[in-house]
N, C-alpha and C positions, 0 to 999 in steps of 0.2 A: 478428398484423398482417402483411399481405403486403409483400413487398419492392417498392421502387419500380421502375417499368418502365424498362428501358434501351432506347434507340433508336439504331439504326445505319443511316445513309444508304447507299444503294447504287444502282448503275445496271447495266443489262445491255447488252452490246455484241455485235454480230455481227461476227466477226473473219475476216479473209482474204476479205472481200467488200465491194464498194461498194454492194450492194443489201441492204436489210433482208429478214429471213426467209431468208437464205442464209448460208453460211459457218458458223463454229463459235461458238456462244453462250458468253459469259463473264459471270459476275457479279463486279462490282468493289465492294468495301466501302471507302469513302473514309477511314474512321478506325477501325481495328481495335484501338486501344488499350483496354485493360480486358478484352479477351476472352482466355480461357485457350486453351491448345492444344486441349483437348477441345471447347470451344465452337466454335472455328474449324472443327474437323473435323465437328462436328454440323451447323453451318450449311452447309458444303459439301455434306453429304449431303442437307440440306433443299432446297438449290438443285437438286440432281440433274443438274448439268451436267458436262461433261468436267472443267472446273476452275473454281474460285472463288478470287479473290485478295483479300488484306487489306493495305491500305496502312497503314503505321505511321508517321505523321508524327513528325518530330523537328526539332531546331534547324536553321535554314536553313544555317548555316555547316557543319554536319555533312553535310547533304544535298548541299551544293555540292561537298564533298570526296569523299564516299562514294556518293552517289546516294540516291534515295528507297527506304527499306526496304519491301520487299514480300514477303509469304509466299504460296505457291501450294499449294492443296489440291485433290486429286481427291475423289471420294466415299469413298475408302478410305484415302488416305495423303497426307502432305505430300511435295511434290517439290522437289528442289534447283533445278530449272529446267524450264520448258516454254515452247514458242514462242508459241502464240496467247494465253496469259495475259500474257506479257511485252509483246507488241505491243498487245493491247487495253488493258492497264493504262496503258501509256505514252500511248495516245490519250486515255484518261480523265484522266490527270494534265495533259496538254497543254491540254485544253479548248479554249477560243477564244483562247488566248494567242498563237498563231502561233509558239511556240518552235521553233527549228530542231533541238533535241536534248533528250531527256529520258533521264537515266541512272537505272536501277533497281539497287538493292542487293539481290540475291537470295541464296539460300543457296549458290549456285554462285559468287558473286562479283558484281562490277559488270558490268552489261550495258547499253550505250548503245543508244538508238533514235533514229535521225536521220529527219527528216521532209522531204518534198518537196511543195511546193504547186504545183499546176497550175491555171491559171485556168479556172474553171467545172467542175473535176473534184474529187472527194473527195481529201483529202490522202493521201499514200502514206508509210508508215513502214517503215523497214528497221533491223533489229537486227543487231548484230555478236555472234556467238556465240563461245564458247570454242574455241580451236584444236582440231581433231579428233584423236582417237586411234583407230587401226585395230586391231581385235581379231580374233577367231576367224573363220576361213573354214569354212563348214558344208557337210556332205554333202547333196546334193540329195535323196537317198533318205530321209534322216532327216527333213528338213523336209517332204517330201511326205506322210509318214505322219501328220504333225500337222495337215495342212491340207485333207485330202480331195482332193488333186490327185495327178496322176501325175508321175513323174520327168521325163517328156518335156514336161510343161507348163512347166518352168522353162527360162529362157534359159541355155543351156550356154556362151554366149560371155562370160558375166559371172559373177562370184562372188557367192554368198550370204555376206555378211560383216557382222560387228558393227562399228559405228562409234559413237563418242560425241563429242558437243560439250557435254557436261554431263550428259546422260542417254543411256545406250547403247540403240541400236536396231539390229536385225538387218535389213539391207536384202536383200530377197528378190526378185530379178528374174524375172518371168514372161513368157512369150512373147506372150500375146495378151489382148485384152479379154475374149474368151469365157472363157478360163481363169481370169482374176482374178475374174470374176463368179461362178465356181463355188466359190469359197473356202468351206470349212466348217471353220473353225479350232476345234480342241479346245482351248479356252482354258486349262483346268486342266493338261492334258498339256504344252501349249506353255510355260506359265509354269514348270512343273517342269523342263523341258528347258533353257529359257533361263537359269534361276537357276543352273544348274551351269556355264554358260559366260559369265556376266555379259552376257547379251544383252537383258534387260528385256522388250522387245516386238518383234514382227515388223512391218516396214513393207514391204508388198508393192507392187511397182512393175512397170509394163510400158511399153515404148517405143511401143506402139500406143495412141493417145489418141482421145478424143472430139473435143476441140478441136484442129484441125490445127496451131494455134500453140503447143500444149503440148509439152514435151519428155518428160514422164512422166505417166502416170496412176497414182494411188496409192490404197491402202486400208490402214487400220489398225484391227484388231479387238482389243479387250481386254476386261477384266472388266466394264466399264460399257457394253458393246455396241460399236458402230462409231463412230469418231471422224471428224467431218466435215472437220477440218483439223488436222494435227499439225506445228506449226512446228519443234519440236525434232527430230523425225524428218526433216523436210524439210531441215534443216541438215546432218544426217548424210548424207542422200541427195546433197546438193550436193557434199560432200567426196568421197563415193563416186563420183559422176559424173565429177568432174575426175580422180580417181585412175585411173579405168578407161576414160577416153576417151569417155564418154557426153556430156560437156559440156566446152567449152573454158574455160581459166582466165579468170576475171573476166567471163565472159559471163553476163548475167542471163537466166535461162530460167524458164519457167512449169511448175509441177507442179499438175495438177488433182486434186482429191480431193473426196470427199463426194457424187459423182455418183450412186452406187447408192442412197444414202439420201435423195436429193432435197434435199440441202443443199450445192449445188455451191460449192466453195472454189477460190480462185486464189492460189497461193503462189509468190512469185518468189524465186529463189535464185541465188547465185553464190559462188565461192570462188577463191582465188588459189593459184598453184603457185610456190613460191619455194625455191630450194636443195633441190630434191627433197622438199619438204614441202608439204602442203596446209595453208594458213593463211587467215585473214581470211574466215571463213564468214559470209555475210550472208543473211538471210531477211527478206522484206518483203511488204507487202500493204496493203490498205485495211481500215478498220473503221468501223462506223456504230453510233451509240447507238440503242437501240430502246425502252428503258423506264427509268424511275427509280422509286424507292420507299424504304420504310423497313422495317427488320426490328425486331421487338420481342422483348426477352428479359425 
């Protein structure tokens, strides 16, 4: 006798964009209770997006105190934190309620997302990430050998440095759009190198941009290909910018990403500088729902 079919409602959102079919796609499952860890991982692989999230509802009093429990999976692993899944899931939880804030309880801890409503425009959400930690400064020659670029392609006025706001990223500044478009990252060798220095992934940036209103143009290539928008890395980049004079404290600036893969994303970031420390890293953008459905197990 066959087992009864289990049904799980989900929606897909395009995050860090106010336009559908742009930004970074995210699958959100509204009630993941009853799913095992292995099933969540298998579903994320089935979705085959950068990330998939699972909301795990619990008593309202607990959610009010701790936030809504959410787990984040890539096609390969569970993450303690990621930017576009946090923002997109907060939009999904907010729905049409008009709530000013939604707090998520992630593996990295509680992350609040605050919303701004502008008449006639899509809502804007902004998450506050964990305060940054600054790690290894990397040699340009070493990074060049992993990326198919020349040492002179890297911006020698700025450091290649690992920063974490929950997940470590290695911010690698490049001089030009032409150079960043020539990237040929050896993903396996890069992962092996970064594992030794707790760097996780490279986040390549250049101050030369397509949109003159953007502060940085970014790319992130990893084991699942290229990421259209990486909110966790953008938070690290915000801290890095303020630390190294690329951005002013508390100034909201735009990072453009996903241009090369025709999924343009607009990520707005800012960070504070208090008592010689970078704090209050905020990453924001829009998100639009693009589909709803059910998954059967």
